[in-house]
N, C-alpha and C positions, 0 to 999 in steps of 0.2 A: 684348662687344662688340669687332665687327671692325677691321682693320684699314683707317685712311684714311690722305689723302694729309697727314692734318698730322701723321702719322705718319711721315712718309717724311722725312727731312730734307734730302737734296740736292733733290727736288724741291718740297720743302716751301718753301725757301728763293728757288728760284728763281717758285713760285706767288706769294709775297711778292713779291718783284723786279717783277713782271709788275703784280701788281695798284696797288700804291704810283704803279707808271710811270701806268699806265693812267688809274687817279685822277685822277692830278698832271692827265693830258693833256684832261682830259674835264672840266677846272674842280672837283673835290670835294677836299671839305675835313674829315679826319679829326679829330674833337674826343674830346675827353678820352685816357684809359688802358684796359690791357686790367685786368679786375678783378683782384684779388689772392688772393680766394678760389677755393677749389679745388674746388668745387663750386656749378653754379647754376643755374637755368632763363632763357636768354634767350626774350625776348619779341621779337620785331620789328614793327615796325609802322610806318606803316600799307603793309599790303600790297594792293595797289590793281594789278599789272601782272604780267607776267610779267617786266621789267625786273627785279625785286625781290629774285629770285634769284644773279645773277651778283653782282649790286653787293652782296648782303649777301657770299657769299664774300670778293668782292674784299676787304671793309671787316674779313672775319676773318681773313685773310689779313694786312694793314695792322698789325692792332692782337698778331698774332701769337697768334690763340684757336687752342685745339682741339676743335673743336665737333663736335656732331652735329645731326642733322636731322629733324624727320617730314616726312613727303611721303607723299600718296595712294598706295594701292596699283597705281594706273595708271599713277604714273612710275616705274615698275621691272618693266620687259617682259625676258622672257628675253636673255639676253647684255646688252642694253645694261643691266639692273637692276645688275652687276654694277658698271660704271664709277660707278653712283650710288650705291652702298654704299659704293665708296673713295672718294667725294667725303663722305662722310658721314652717306649718308642711309640713314634707319631705316623702311621700306614700314610704312603704319599701315591698318587696317584701321577706316573709320570707323562700320563698324555695332557694333563692339565697343570703345567708348571706355571706360568703365568698367574694362575688363582693360587699355586702354592706358597707364591713369592708373596703376593699379597695378602691373603690367609696370617701367612707367617709375621709380617711386618705387623698387622690388625694385632697378634695375638702380643707383640712386644711392647706395642700403646696400651695394649690394656692388664700389664699386669708391672707391676713396680721389681720383682726378680726373674729374670730369666734367658737361664743357656741355652741354646741352642746347637747340638752338634750336625755340619752337616759338610759329607763328604766333594770336594771338588771336582773328584774323575767323576762321580756318579756309579761306577760301577768299580769292581777290583780284578777285570781282566786290565788287557793292554789299553791305555790310553794314547790319542795322540792328543789331544784336546781337552780341558779344565771346561764345565759348565759354570756358569757364571750367577746362578742363580744363589751363594750364597753373600754372593756382593751384591746384590742389589737387593738383597732381603738388610743387610747391617746398610747400606746406605739411606735406604726405605725408613728404617726406624731409628736412623741416627743413632746407629750404637758400631762400637769397634767390633775386630775380627781378630780373637783368638788365633794366633799360630802353632796350633797342637802340632805336635806329631809321634811316630815311632821309628826310629832308626834300628834294626833287626841286626845291622853290622857292627854296632856298638853297642846296643842292649840298653839306649839311652831313651827316654822320652820325657813328655813334657809338653808345656807351653811356653814357648820362645821369647815372644813378643806380643804386644796389641797393636793391632794397626787401625788407622782414622781412615775409612775410604776419602776420597776428596771429590770423587762424582770423576775423574777422569781415569775410566776405567783400564787403557792401554797402559797406562803409565803406574796404576795400583797394582795391574797384575805383573807388570815386569818386577816389580820392588816384592812381592809377596814369594813369585815364582823364584826369584836369587836367592832367599833364607832357603827355601827347600832344596837346592841345584845339590848342595853335598850330604844330603838324607836318604839311605836305602831304604828300602821296602824288603818282605819276605822276600818279594818274587821281584831283586830288581831289574828284572830284564822288560818289566810292565812296565816301569816308572824311568820317565828320563827328567828330570826338575829341568836341567839346561834346554833342551829342544821341545818342552811341552807349549803347546799353543792356547787362545782363549778361542773358548766355543759360544 
């Protein structure tokens, strides 16, 4: 894994101070604590706007998380792509999802400490199905899923709980989606936790 801002002590401390200050000024409240587990998949939902990314990074800094996140390859153009990598980004080729799952599982096995953010919707647009890559990554790596959230209606954010996948996809997804059913994204019309399906 490449060096990121989260492993750069001085800049990380400054970024945390800025993040905590900004969130407070904007009226946001961080709930819960950072997970004690050394390795886990962090899902961030709902994902309904471009604002989700900066808010998620600020929450990660506030909770002192060291994370990597998945982003579509177009977010990593020449030159600017280096900045995105430094911010923890991992470019994703959406046409090779199976390879992505296995390569991420391999990364978990190869590292003693690793947190990877995977948005279950896969896009900030309106969705009716959640992608299951995050689930199979956690299952294959034998790590829990941290249920992270941004609730724009209450201006609260954090990690609700840790969920260990059992291998029963349908039952586990129902439990996960139940957690998000009352949480509202910035554009709530694009996410309905009560009716979302699994893909």
